[in-house]
Each structure stands twice: as structure tokens, then as C-alpha cells.
C-alpha positions as CSV (number, residue, x, y, z in Angstrom):
1,M,135.0,203.4,42.3
2,S,135.1,206.5,44.9
3,D,131.6,207.7,46.5
4,Q,132.2,210.9,44.5
5,I,132.3,209.1,41.0
6,S,129.7,207.2,41.8
7,G,127.7,209.9,43.4
8,R,126.9,207.7,46.5
9,V,127.2,210.0,49.6
10,P,129.4,208.3,52.5
11,S,127.6,207.3,55.6
12,V,126.5,209.9,58.1
13,P,127.3,209.5,61.7
14,F,124.8,209.8,64.3
15,L,125.9,211.3,67.6
16,D,123.4,210.4,70.4
17,E,123.3,212.2,73.6
18,A,126.0,210.0,75.4
19,A,128.5,210.2,72.6
20,I,128.1,213.8,72.9
21,R,128.6,214.2,76.5
22,P,132.0,213.4,76.7
23,L,132.6,215.8,73.7
24,L,131.3,219.1,74.6
25,R,132.9,221.0,77.6
26,L,131.5,224.3,78.7
27,E,135.3,225.7,79.1
28,E,135.3,225.4,75.3
29,L,131.6,225.9,74.3
30,I,131.6,229.4,76.2
31,P,134.4,231.0,74.1
32,A,132.7,229.2,71.0
33,M,129.4,230.8,71.6
34,E,131.3,234.4,72.0
35,R,132.7,233.7,68.4
36,A,129.2,232.6,67.3
37,L,127.3,235.8,68.5
38,A,129.7,238.3,67.5
39,D,129.8,236.8,64.0
40,F,125.7,236.6,64.0
41,S,125.4,240.2,64.9
42,A,128.6,241.6,62.5
43,G,126.3,239.8,59.4
44,R,128.7,236.8,59.0
45,V,125.9,234.1,59.5
46,L,123.2,233.5,57.5
47,Q,120.1,232.5,59.5
48,P,116.4,233.2,59.4
49,V,114.2,233.8,62.4
50,R,113.1,230.4,63.5
51,E,109.8,229.0,62.2
52,I,107.7,227.7,64.9
53,V,104.7,225.3,64.3
54,P,102.3,225.1,66.9
55,I,100.9,221.4,67.9
56,R,97.7,222.5,69.5
57,Q,96.4,219.2,70.2
58,Y,99.3,217.8,72.4
59,G,100.1,221.3,73.9
60,G,103.5,221.5,72.0
61,F,105.4,223.5,69.4
62,M,108.0,222.5,66.9
63,G,110.7,224.9,65.7
64,L,112.7,225.0,62.5
65,M,116.2,226.4,63.1
66,P,118.6,226.4,59.9
67,A,121.9,228.6,59.7
68,I,125.0,228.8,57.5
69,Y,128.0,229.7,59.5
70,G,131.4,229.6,57.8
71,D,132.2,226.3,56.3
72,I,129.2,224.8,58.2
73,S,125.4,224.8,57.4
74,G,122.9,223.0,59.2
75,A,119.4,223.2,61.0
76,K,118.0,222.0,64.2
77,L,114.2,220.3,64.2
78,V,113.4,221.3,68.2
79,N,110.1,220.3,70.1
80,F,109.1,222.1,73.0
81,Y,106.4,220.4,75.2
82,P,105.9,222.5,78.5
83,E,104.1,219.4,80.0
84,N,106.3,216.9,79.6
85,G,108.1,217.0,83.1
86,A,104.7,215.6,84.3
87,Q,105.4,212.4,81.8
88,G,109.2,212.4,83.1
89,L,110.3,213.7,79.7
90,P,112.5,216.6,78.6
91,T,110.5,219.6,77.9
92,H,112.9,220.2,74.7
93,L,114.0,217.4,72.3
94,A,115.7,217.9,68.9
95,I,117.9,216.7,66.2
96,I,120.7,218.6,64.6
97,A,121.8,217.9,61.0
98,I,125.3,219.9,59.9
99,F,126.5,219.7,56.6
100,R,129.7,221.1,54.6
101,A,128.5,224.6,53.5
102,S,130.5,224.5,50.0
103,T,129.2,221.3,48.7
104,G,126.0,220.2,50.9
105,E,127.6,216.9,51.8
106,P,125.7,216.0,55.1
107,L,128.4,215.6,57.8
108,A,126.6,214.4,60.7
109,V,123.1,213.8,62.6
110,M,123.1,214.5,66.4
111,D,120.8,214.6,69.3
112,G,119.9,218.1,70.1
113,R,118.7,218.0,73.5
114,L,122.2,218.2,75.5
115,I,123.4,220.3,72.9
116,T,120.4,222.8,73.5
117,E,120.9,222.3,77.0
118,L,124.6,223.2,77.3
119,R,125.1,226.1,74.4
120,T,121.7,228.0,76.1
121,A,123.8,228.0,79.5
122,A,127.0,228.8,77.7
123,V,125.3,231.7,76.3
124,S,124.0,232.8,79.4
125,A,127.7,232.5,80.9
126,V,128.9,234.7,78.0
127,A,126.1,237.4,79.1
128,T,127.3,237.0,82.6
129,K,130.9,237.3,82.1
130,L,130.1,240.6,80.0
131,L,127.4,242.3,81.9
132,S,127.7,241.5,85.6
133,S,129.8,242.9,88.0
134,P,133.4,241.0,88.5
135,A,132.5,241.3,92.1
136,A,129.1,239.4,91.7
137,R,129.1,236.8,94.3
138,S,125.0,236.0,94.9
139,L,123.0,234.2,92.4
140,A,119.2,233.7,92.1
141,I,117.8,230.7,90.0
142,L,114.1,230.8,89.1
143,G,113.6,227.0,88.3
144,S,115.0,223.7,89.1
145,G,115.0,221.4,85.7
146,V,117.8,221.0,83.5
147,Q,118.3,224.5,82.6
148,A,118.9,225.3,86.4
149,R,121.5,222.7,86.5
150,A,123.3,223.8,83.3
151,H,123.2,227.4,84.2
152,F,124.9,226.9,87.6
153,R,127.7,224.9,86.0
154,A,128.5,227.4,83.1
155,L,127.9,230.6,85.1
156,S,130.1,229.3,88.2
157,L,132.9,229.2,85.5
158,V,132.8,233.3,84.9
159,R,131.9,234.2,88.5
160,K,132.5,232.8,91.9
161,F,129.2,232.6,93.7
162,D,129.4,232.0,97.5
163,D,125.8,232.7,98.1
164,V,123.0,230.9,95.8
165,R,119.4,230.8,96.1
166,V,116.7,228.6,94.4
167,W,113.0,228.8,93.8
168,S,110.5,226.6,91.8
169,R,106.8,226.2,91.5
170,D,107.7,222.7,92.9
171,P,109.3,223.0,96.6
172,Q,110.2,219.5,96.5
173,H,112.6,220.1,93.3
174,A,113.5,223.3,94.7
175,N,115.0,221.7,97.7
176,A,116.4,218.8,95.5
177,L,118.4,221.2,93.5
178,A,119.7,223.4,96.5
179,N,121.0,220.3,98.2
180,E,122.4,219.2,94.8
181,I,124.4,222.3,94.3
182,G,125.1,223.7,98.0
183,A,122.1,226.3,97.5
184,R,119.1,227.6,99.6
185,A,115.8,226.8,98.6
186,T,113.5,229.8,99.1
187,S,110.5,231.8,97.9
188,A,111.2,233.7,94.5
189,E,111.2,237.2,96.2
190,E,113.7,236.0,98.7
191,A,116.0,234.5,95.9
192,V,115.9,237.7,94.0
193,R,116.1,240.3,96.7
194,G,119.9,241.6,97.1
195,A,120.8,238.9,94.0
196,D,123.8,240.3,91.9
197,V,122.7,238.0,89.0
198,V,119.3,236.4,88.4
199,V,118.5,233.3,85.9
200,T,114.9,232.6,85.0
201,V,114.7,229.1,83.5
202,T,111.2,228.1,84.0
203,S,108.2,226.8,81.7
204,A,106.0,229.7,83.1
205,S,103.9,232.0,80.8
206,E,103.3,234.5,83.3
207,P,105.5,236.5,85.3
208,V,107.5,234.9,88.2
209,L,110.2,237.7,88.5
210,H,109.0,241.5,89.6
211,G,111.3,244.0,88.9
212,A,110.6,245.5,92.6
213,W,112.7,243.0,93.7
214,L,115.8,243.6,91.8
215,K,118.5,245.7,93.3
216,P,120.5,248.4,91.3
217,G,123.3,246.8,89.3
218,C,121.8,243.1,88.8
219,L,121.8,241.2,85.9
220,V,119.0,239.3,84.6
221,N,119.5,236.2,82.2
222,A,115.8,235.6,81.2
223,V,115.9,232.3,79.2
224,G,112.6,230.2,79.7
225,A,109.9,231.8,78.1
226,V,109.9,231.7,74.1
227,G,106.9,232.6,72.3
228,A,105.1,236.3,71.6
229,K,102.5,235.6,74.5
230,R,104.6,233.7,77.0
231,R,106.7,235.8,79.7
232,E,108.6,235.2,82.8
233,V,109.4,238.8,83.6
234,D,107.1,241.7,84.5
235,T,107.2,245.1,82.9
236,D,109.0,246.8,85.7
237,A,111.7,244.5,85.4
238,M,112.3,245.3,81.6
239,R,112.5,248.9,82.3
240,G,116.3,249.2,82.0
241,A,118.9,248.0,79.5
242,V,117.3,244.9,77.5
243,I,120.0,243.2,75.4
244,V,119.0,240.3,73.3
245,D,120.9,237.4,71.2
246,S,118.9,238.6,67.8
247,R,116.7,241.7,67.6
248,E,114.8,240.2,64.8
249,A,113.7,237.3,66.7
250,A,113.1,239.4,69.8
251,L,110.5,241.5,68.1
252,V,108.8,238.3,66.6
253,E,108.7,235.7,69.6
254,S,109.6,237.4,72.8
255,G,106.7,237.7,75.1
256,D,109.2,239.4,77.8
257,V,109.8,242.0,75.3
258,L,106.8,242.4,73.4
259,L,104.2,242.6,76.2
260,A,106.5,244.9,78.3
261,G,106.8,247.3,75.2
262,A,110.4,247.4,75.7
263,A,113.1,248.7,73.6
264,V,116.0,246.5,72.4
265,Y,119.4,248.4,73.5
266,A,121.7,245.9,71.7
267,E,122.3,242.8,70.6
268,L,124.8,240.6,72.9
269,G,127.1,240.1,69.9
270,E,127.4,243.9,69.2
271,L,128.6,244.5,72.7
272,L,131.1,241.5,72.3
273,A,132.5,243.3,69.1
274,R,132.4,246.6,70.8
275,T,130.2,247.8,67.9
276,K,127.7,249.1,70.7
277,P,129.0,251.0,73.9
278,M,128.0,248.9,77.2
279,P,124.8,250.0,78.7
280,R,124.4,252.2,81.6
281,A,121.2,251.2,83.6
282,E,120.3,250.1,86.9
283,I,119.0,247.2,85.6
284,T,120.1,245.0,82.7
285,V,118.0,242.0,81.0
286,F,119.8,239.6,78.7
287,K,116.8,238.0,77.0
288,S,118.0,234.8,75.5
289,L,115.9,233.3,72.6
290,G,118.5,230.8,71.2
291,L,119.9,231.0,67.8
292,A,120.4,228.4,65.1
293,V,124.1,229.7,65.0
294,E,124.5,228.8,68.4
295,D,123.7,225.0,67.8
296,V,125.6,224.9,64.5
297,A,128.9,226.1,66.3
298,A,128.0,223.7,69.2
299,A,127.6,220.6,67.0
300,K,130.7,221.7,64.9
301,L,132.7,221.6,68.1
302,A,131.3,218.3,68.9
303,L,131.7,216.5,65.6
304,Q,135.8,217.9,65.7
305,A,136.3,216.3,69.0
306,W,134.6,213.1,67.7
307,Q,136.7,213.1,64.8
308,A,139.9,213.8,66.9
309,A,138.9,210.8,69.2
310,R,138.8,208.5,66.3
311,A,142.0,209.6,64.6
């Protein structure tokens, strides 16, 4: 008797991080994120703003992130524990479940940590490709963890950086990352001054980047701070054109936007689809919060690669 007739649901594969790692390539993920962002801003994605539940007794947060995108629906359950690093654990841990949108059939469950890491960096690469000068050669990375490494890899696919500077609140971590990627560890100010592209990927809740350090024409990818009361970037840095992944989400959960009283110029997807003109400002800030559609699109890519490998 078939599963459909009997009502039994076929077994659902679980793809752990080791299984996902060879399946997701940044070279394929970056264009997939371009499409997902453009579709999101065009209204072709059904996605509410993520629900965040504080876990105060342990200093953590749980987020619920559902989306329906084309023939796939899915949701990510993501936990953010800023102090996990002290225990040797990732600050972000997640599970992603995806379904066939037309029937609701479960297709796969996946570990979401690596998908979150890679899709976040891929989205910043999309922004960097679109918003930074093609002649950009100097990169400043504020932060020294998983996202710092992923961003260096992803951004290096869209720009050829020959001058990379790194800062971290932990000088040993900064030196380790600098040695690993051929960069120079320095102070935050020295890292940022003169940089064409700046990435903030810290767990800070107060600004680590000051607008006075930024040169005209600089692009800032502000990634690390999520939450209405957390910020990595000061008010002066937010004086230029502010681009977001989701306008609705930014006005609810971006301290970088809210605490600066910054106006959102456009969603990245609007610029990709050319429904809004490119910004004309001395400084451009892309505030990345992370969208469920990015996770669903990345998980679909991983599932397709897994199925092709088994065919």
C-alpha cells in the first residue's frame, strides 16, 4: 500500500552540519540570495516578522522564522546566546524544517547553524557587489568569530581585497584571524579609517563603529546586532543611506536603525530589482537582520544538492 493511500508520511531525512557542508557553495548561494531578496521585496514571499522570545534566566533568545517561498515552505528555530563563546559553543544554533508548499509534506530537517553562517555572509556579499565601488580594495572586519571568517570568504568572491584589517575585543582572537586570512590586526579605528568596505560582526550591544572614522564612499555591512536595544554602529555612521533586508523587520528589531532614528532608504531587494534608484550618499549602510526566506532558499539549495548526489 502506498504512503499516500495509507496516510503514512515518508521518512524525512535529517541533514546535519557535516552533510550540509559539501552541499552549500558560496558561489551558488550568493545568486540564490539575490533572487530571494528580490522576490521578497516584490511581495512574492509570505513571511511575517520573526518572533523573538527572550530566555532571560540564561541570557539567550529564541527566534521563530517561517516563510513560504514558491514551492517550498519552511521555518527556522534559532537560538542566540551571546555568551556561548566562553563555553566553546556557537552563539547561534538552529534547526530548519522545510515542506512542500502545495501539500504540506515534510521534505527535510536540517541543522541550521552552518546554513545561517553561510547565507548571512552570502547576503552581505550581495550587498557588497551591488553597493560598494568596483574598485574597492580595502576591507575592515570588526569581529573575529565564525561570521568574520565567513564574510571574508564571501566578500572575497565579489571584490578583490589586497588590504584587510581585523579588530576584535579579544586581541588573541584578532591575531589568530589575521594570521589565518593574511590580514593585519589593529585597533578598531585604524582598521576602519580609509577602508572601502567595513563589516561589523560582533556580539556587542553598544557601538564599536563610529561614523567619524568612515571615509566618503564607504560601504558598511552591519550584521551583528539584532534586537531593538542592541547596536554596533553609532548614530553618526547611520547618517547616510540606510539599506535593509526587510523594512518591516528593521523598524521592529534593529537597534542600529531605531536608536539612531535613521530613515530607511530602501530594501536591498528593491535595489536588486531596480524598483528604487541606487542611493547617492557619502556613506551607505546595509543593515542585515536575516530573513526566513534566506534560510528556506538556502535549505532548498542544500536539499537539491543532496538529492542530486544520491541520484
